[in-house]
MARGUBA-956042 format. One line per 4 residues: number of its first residue (from 1); their letters; for each residue x, y, z of C-alpha. Coordinates in steps of 0.5 Angstrom, whole numbers. Each point is the difference from the previous one (the first is absolute). Example, Ala and Ser with C-alpha at 12.3 -4.5 7.8 and 13.67 -1.06 7.14 Angstrom:
# MARGUBA-956042
1> AS> 25,-9,16; 2,7,-2;
END
This chain:
# MARGUBA-956042
1> XXXX> -9,4,-40; 3,1,6; 0,-4,7; -4,5,3;
5> XXXX> -5,0,-6; -1,-8,1; -1,1,7; -5,6,-2;
9> XXXX> -4,-5,-5; 0,-6,5; -2,5,6; -5,2,-4;
13> XXXX> -4,-7,2; 2,0,7; -6,2,5; -2,-3,6;
17> XXXX> 2,-7,3; 7,-3,0; 5,-2,1; 3,-1,-6;
21> XXXX> 7,1,-4; 0,4,-6; 6,-1,-5; 2,4,-6;
25> XXXX> 6,0,-4; 4,5,-4; 6,-4,-4; 4,-1,5;
29> XXXX> -3,3,6; -6,-4,3; -4,4,6; -4,-5,5;
33> XXXX> -5,4,5; -3,-4,5; -6,2,1; -4,-1,8;
37> XXXX> -6,5,-3; -2,5,-5; -5,5,-1; -1,6,-5;
41> XXXX> 4,5,2; 6,-4,5; 3,-7,1; 3,-4,5;
45> XXXX> 6,-3,-2; 5,-5,5; 5,1,-6; 2,3,-6;
49> XXXX> 6,-4,-4; 4,3,-7; 5,-7,-2; 5,2,-5;
53> XXXX> 5,-3,-4; 4,6,0; 3,0,7; 3,-7,-2;
57> XXXX> 6,2,1; 0,7,4; 4,2,6; -2,2,6;
61> XXXX> 3,8,-2; -5,-2,-6; -6,-2,5; 1,7,5;
65> XXXX> 0,4,-5; -6,-2,-2; -2,0,6; 1,6,1;
69> XXXX> -3,3,-7; -7,-4,4; 1,4,6; 0,6,-4;
73> XXXX> -7,-1,-4; -3,-5,5; -2,6,3; -8,0,2;
77> XXXX> 0,-6,4; -2,-1,8; 6,2,2; 6,2,-4;
81> XXXX> 5,-6,-2; 7,-1,0; 6,-5,0; 2,-3,6;
85> XXXX> 5,-6,-2; 4,-3,-5; 2,-6,-1; 6,-1,-4;
89> XXXX> 0,-8,2; -7,-1,-2; 0,6,-4; -7,3,1;
93> XXXX> -1,7,3; -6,1,5; -4,7,0; -5,1,6;
97> XXXX> -5,6,1; 4,4,5; -3,2,6; -5,-6,0;
101> XXXX> -8,2,2; 0,0,8; -7,-2,3; -2,-5,5;
105> XXXX> 0,-6,-4; 8,1,-1; 3,2,-6; -1,0,-8;
109> XXXX> 5,1,-5; 1,-2,-8; 5,-4,-2; 3,0,-6;
113> XXXX> 6,-5,-2; 4,1,-7; 3,-7,-1; 5,-2,-6;
117> XXXX> -2,-6,-4; -5,5,1; -6,2,3; -4,6,4;
121> XXXX> -4,-1,4; -4,4,5; -5,-2,7; -3,4,5;
125> XXXX> 2,-3,7; -2,0,7; 5,0,7; -3,-2,5;
129> XXXX> 5,0,6; 6,-4,0; -4,-7,-2; 1,2,-7;
133> XXXX> -4,3,-7; -5,-2,-4; -3,1,-7; -5,5,-1;
137> XXXX> -5,2,-5; 1,7,-3; -5,4,-2; 2,5,-5;
141> XXXX> -4,4,-6; 0,-3,-7; 4,5,-3; 6,-1,6;
145> XXXX> 0,-7,-2; 1,1,-8; 4,6,2; 5,-6,4;
149> XXXX> -1,-3,-6; 3,5,-5; 5,2,6; 2,-7,0;
153> XXXX> 2,-1,-7; 3,6,-1; 6,0,5; 1,-6,-5;
157> X> 1,3,-6;
END
């Protein structure tokens, strides 16, 4: 059973209430989903992270390749995401919504970090002027959440 199928099974029992965490494993892949709330159609997540030892020896070029693959696959979120910065020293690639969603409350955007060691972690943030940012839940359908999990796993194959 794939990580996506295991997440789907775990989500079957998730509705109402929250917050809680779901964790599913598939071999050397471990998916953690921090859920703020859930209903029969959608979930509100604060973080989705796939960890694996497959990135233990990855270089920044490997992470950049993964970020490009993710940008090509994850085209179904509120905003398109793409790589914006690579840090060779810490061996991390940062992806963000481009452009971010803009409203009266400020900018809201997805951020996806790909780290050697390794993890792929997605969260949503709100920027309120120059004072800083804070994490906000991302509301996605259950199908979108499953697609994210499947796409995270697929780029590591």
